[in-house]
C-alpha positions in Angstrom: -41.3 -45.0 11.1 -41.7 -48.2 8.8 -39.9 -49.6 5.5 -41.7 -51.9 3.2 -39.5 -54.9 2.7 -40.4 -56.6 -0.7 -38.2 -59.8 0.3 -37.7 -59.8 3.8 -40.7 -62.7 4.6 -39.3 -65.7 2.5 -39.7 -63.5 -0.6 -43.1 -62.2 0.4 -43.3 -58.0 1.4 -43.5 -57.1 5.1 -43.2 -54.1 6.9 -40.4 -53.4 9.5 -40.1 -50.9 12.2 -36.8 -48.5 11.3 -37.2 -45.8 14.0 -39.4 -44.8 16.8 -39.6 -41.5 18.0 -41.6 -37.6 17.8 -42.4 -36.0 15.2 -41.5 -32.9 16.7 -38.3 -34.1 18.3 -37.0 -35.0 14.9 -34.8 -37.7 13.2 -32.0 -38.7 15.7 -28.3 -38.9 14.0 -27.4 -42.5 12.8 -30.5 -43.6 12.0 -30.2 -46.0 9.2 -33.3 -45.5 6.8 -32.1 -48.0 4.1 -30.7 -50.8 6.0 -29.2 -53.4 3.8 -31.1 -52.2 0.8 -28.2 -51.7 -1.3 -25.9 -54.4 0.5 -27.6 -57.3 -1.1 -30.9 -56.8 -2.6 -32.2 -59.1 -0.5 -31.0 -62.0 -2.6 -33.0 -60.5 -5.8 -31.2 -60.9 -8.9 -31.5 -58.1 -11.4 -31.0 -58.3 -15.1 -29.9 -55.1 -17.3 -30.2 -53.9 -20.4 -28.1 -50.9 -21.5 -28.3 -49.3 -24.7 -25.6 -46.6 -25.9 -27.5 -43.3 -27.1 -26.4 -40.3 -28.5 -26.8 -36.5 -26.9 -29.6 -34.7 -27.8 -27.4 -31.7 -28.7 -23.7 -31.2 -29.2 -22.3 -28.6 -30.5 -18.4 -27.4 -30.9 -17.6 -24.9 -27.9 -13.8 -24.0 -29.4 -15.1 -21.5 -32.0 -13.9 -17.6 -31.8 -17.0 -15.3 -30.4 -19.1 -14.4 -33.4 -18.8 -17.5 -35.5 -21.6 -19.9 -36.6 -22.1 -22.8 -34.0 -20.9 -26.1 -35.5 -23.1 -29.1 -34.4 -21.5 -32.5 -33.7 -23.4 -36.0 -34.3 -26.1 -36.1 -32.0 -29.8 -37.4 -31.9 -31.2 -33.6 -32.8 -29.0 -33.2 -35.1 -29.6 -36.4 -37.2 -33.3 -35.6 -37.0 -33.1 -32.1 -38.5 -30.8 -33.3 -41.3 -33.8 -36.0 -42.1 -35.9 -33.4 -41.9 -34.4 -30.9 -44.1 -33.9 -33.7 -46.5 -38.0 -34.4 -46.8 -38.8 -30.6 -46.6 -35.9 -29.2 -48.8 -34.1 -26.7 -46.6 -30.7 -26.0 -45.2 
């Protein structure tokens, strides 16, 4: 079994052996399939962008049984309000 290491060979991709064995015998305990991969990302620097987004649908669940559901502010609720205003329905 091999792994493809993207930054192991001085920044170039390289194949590295992980485990030698038989397919019929299965995988032995203690074989690390992801060595060092999540420890330091092989020196690669990541830049992340995070965007806050609303849930698609959010409703109030604390109502008595049989009462209509009340929607909270959510993406689909906002879209329904825009469509209702444009097409004149409630």
